[in-house]
Structures are given as structure tokens and as C-alpha cells.
C-alpha positions as CSV (number, residue, x, y, z in Angstrom):
1,M,-49.4,0.3,84.1
2,K,-48.6,-3.4,84.2
3,K,-45.0,-4.3,85.0
4,V,-43.2,-6.7,82.9
5,N,-41.9,-9.8,84.9
6,Q,-38.1,-9.2,85.5
7,Y,-36.9,-12.8,84.5
8,I,-39.0,-12.7,81.4
9,S,-37.5,-9.7,80.4
10,L,-34.0,-10.6,81.2
11,S,-34.2,-14.0,79.1
12,I,-35.6,-12.4,76.1
13,S,-32.8,-9.7,76.3
14,Y,-30.3,-12.8,76.5
15,L,-32.2,-14.7,73.9
16,A,-31.9,-11.8,71.4
17,L,-28.0,-11.2,71.8
18,V,-27.5,-15.1,71.7
19,C,-29.6,-14.9,68.3
20,G,-28.0,-12.0,67.0
21,D,-24.4,-13.7,67.8
22,F,-25.5,-17.0,65.9
23,L,-26.3,-14.7,63.1
24,L,-23.6,-13.1,62.7
25,Y,-21.3,-16.3,63.1
26,G,-23.1,-17.4,60.2
27,A,-22.8,-14.5,58.3
28,G,-19.1,-14.5,58.6
29,I,-18.5,-17.7,57.3
30,F,-20.8,-17.1,54.2
31,L,-19.2,-13.7,53.8
32,K,-15.4,-15.4,53.6
33,K,-16.9,-17.7,50.9
34,L,-18.7,-15.0,49.1
35,L,-15.5,-12.7,49.2
36,K,-12.9,-15.2,48.7
37,N,-12.3,-15.6,44.8
38,S,-14.1,-11.9,43.8
39,E,-12.1,-9.5,41.9
40,K,-14.9,-6.8,41.8
41,Q,-13.9,-3.3,42.9
42,L,-16.9,-3.2,45.8
43,T,-16.1,-6.6,47.5
44,Q,-12.4,-6.1,47.2
45,F,-13.2,-2.7,49.1
46,L,-15.3,-5.1,51.4
47,K,-12.6,-7.4,51.9
48,K,-10.2,-5.0,53.1
49,L,-12.6,-3.3,55.3
50,I,-13.5,-6.6,56.9
51,E,-9.8,-7.8,57.3
52,A,-8.8,-4.7,58.7
53,N,-11.1,-5.1,61.6
54,C,-10.3,-9.0,62.1
55,E,-6.7,-7.5,62.8
56,I,-8.1,-5.5,65.7
57,F,-10.1,-8.7,66.6
58,K,-7.2,-11.1,67.0
59,R,-5.1,-8.7,68.9
60,N,-7.4,-8.2,71.4
61,E,-9.5,-11.4,71.3
62,W,-10.8,-11.9,74.7
63,L,-11.7,-8.5,75.3
64,F,-14.0,-8.7,72.5
65,Y,-15.2,-12.0,73.9
66,L,-16.1,-10.2,77.3
67,F,-17.0,-6.6,76.3
68,C,-18.1,-7.0,72.7
69,K,-21.4,-5.8,73.3
70,I,-20.2,-2.6,74.7
71,I,-17.8,-1.7,72.5
72,A,-19.2,0.9,69.1
73,W,-19.0,-0.4,65.7
74,I,-16.6,-3.3,65.9
75,G,-18.1,-4.8,68.7
76,K,-21.3,-5.6,67.8
77,I,-20.0,-7.6,64.4
78,A,-17.4,-9.4,66.5
79,P,-18.9,-12.9,66.0
80,L,-18.6,-12.2,62.4
81,L,-14.9,-11.2,62.4
82,A,-14.4,-14.4,64.7
83,A,-16.2,-16.5,61.8
84,Y,-14.1,-14.7,58.8
85,S,-11.3,-15.0,60.7
86,G,-11.5,-18.9,61.0
87,K,-12.4,-19.3,64.9
88,D,-13.9,-22.4,65.3
89,F,-17.6,-22.8,66.6
90,S,-16.2,-22.7,70.1
91,C,-15.5,-19.5,70.0
92,I,-19.6,-18.7,70.5
93,I,-19.5,-20.2,74.1
94,K,-17.0,-17.4,75.0
95,F,-19.7,-14.7,73.2
96,L,-22.3,-16.2,75.2
97,F,-20.6,-15.8,78.8
98,G,-19.8,-12.2,77.3
99,D,-23.6,-11.8,76.3
100,L,-24.4,-13.1,79.9
101,W,-21.9,-10.4,81.3
102,Y,-23.6,-7.6,79.6
103,C,-27.1,-8.6,80.0
104,L,-26.8,-9.2,83.7
105,T,-25.0,-5.7,84.2
106,F,-27.4,-3.9,82.7
107,F,-30.6,-5.2,83.5
108,Y,-29.6,-5.2,87.1
109,A,-28.4,-1.8,86.9
110,A,-31.5,-0.6,84.9
111,Y,-33.5,-2.7,87.6
112,A,-31.5,-0.8,90.7
113,M,-32.1,2.5,88.8
114,G,-36.0,2.1,88.5
115,T,-36.2,1.0,92.2
116,L,-34.4,3.7,93.3
117,A,-36.7,6.3,91.1
118,E,-39.8,5.1,92.8
119,H,-38.3,5.9,96.2
120,K,-35.8,8.7,95.9
121,L,-35.5,10.9,93.0
122,P,-32.8,13.4,93.9
123,F,-30.8,10.2,94.7
124,F,-31.8,8.7,91.2
125,I,-30.7,11.7,89.3
126,I,-27.3,11.5,91.1
127,S,-27.0,8.0,90.3
128,I,-27.8,8.1,86.7
129,A,-25.5,10.9,86.1
130,M,-22.5,8.7,88.0
131,F,-23.5,5.7,85.8
132,F,-23.3,7.5,82.7
133,L,-19.8,9.4,83.7
134,T,-18.5,5.9,84.5
135,L,-19.7,4.4,81.3
136,Y,-18.0,7.2,79.5
137,G,-14.9,7.0,81.1
138,A,-14.7,3.0,81.0
139,K,-15.6,3.4,76.8
140,S,-13.0,6.3,76.5
141,A,-10.4,3.9,78.5
142,L,-11.3,0.9,76.4
143,R,-10.7,2.9,73.1
144,K,-7.3,4.4,74.3
145,F,-6.3,0.9,75.1
146,L,-7.4,-0.5,71.5
147,K,-5.4,2.3,70.0
148,E,-2.5,1.5,71.8
149,H,-2.4,-2.0,71.4
């Protein structure tokens, strides 16, 4: 099996995250214009849902810039919420730093785990378990923090 160049893989992953952020930011601007004067029941429901999520985004803005790709549901659409809540385009730069952090962290963790898997299987299994336990703990702590604030 041929190995994929790690730098190409990292670049493609980061580019996918960046493109997604740009698309979602544009979708947020579009949705704000679309839902602005609509009186239909479905659009009113969508508007309330987005505005409720925007409140969560506004209260924890810096968390979303840095950790938005890790947070389930609302984190994936954080660029949309930023655009919908009226943040200017410079917020995309903050999302780009969060994307880079996310991409580098998980890429090098996967790279290290792959290297361990090639050489030491028992250590690899323990490391995988520790990684998922840490990820679960961080996710639980972040959820608790978001509920409290």
C-alpha cells in the first residue's frame, strides 16, 4: 500500500476546513437576508432556532473561534452563526486559526498513533484508549461549561 504524503494530507484537510468556513459564512449572510421579512411558520421556526444558537455563540465567542470544530452540532455551524449575528468578515481569520489548531492537533495525533501502531501494538492500544478517554473528558467538561454560562 502506498503512503500518502503527510504534508499533502495536512494541506487538503486544512483547505477543506477553510472552504467550509467560507461557505457557511456566506450561508449565514444569505439566511439573514432570507429570513429577515418572512412571515411563514417554517421560516419563523428556523429563525428562532438560529437566533437561539446565536445567543450561545455570542456568550462563548472565543471558545467557538478556537474549538468550533470539536463542539458537536453548534460548533460545526459557528461561521454561519457569526455571519448571521452580524460579525464582520475579520472573524473568519479567527476561525482560520481555530481550524489550523484543530487540523494540526488531530493530524499529528493520528500520525503519532500510526507510528506507534507500526512498532508497538500493546502500547498503541493503551494510547488509543487514553486518547478517547481524554477526548470524552474534554467534551464533557466543555458541555458542562457551556450549560453553566
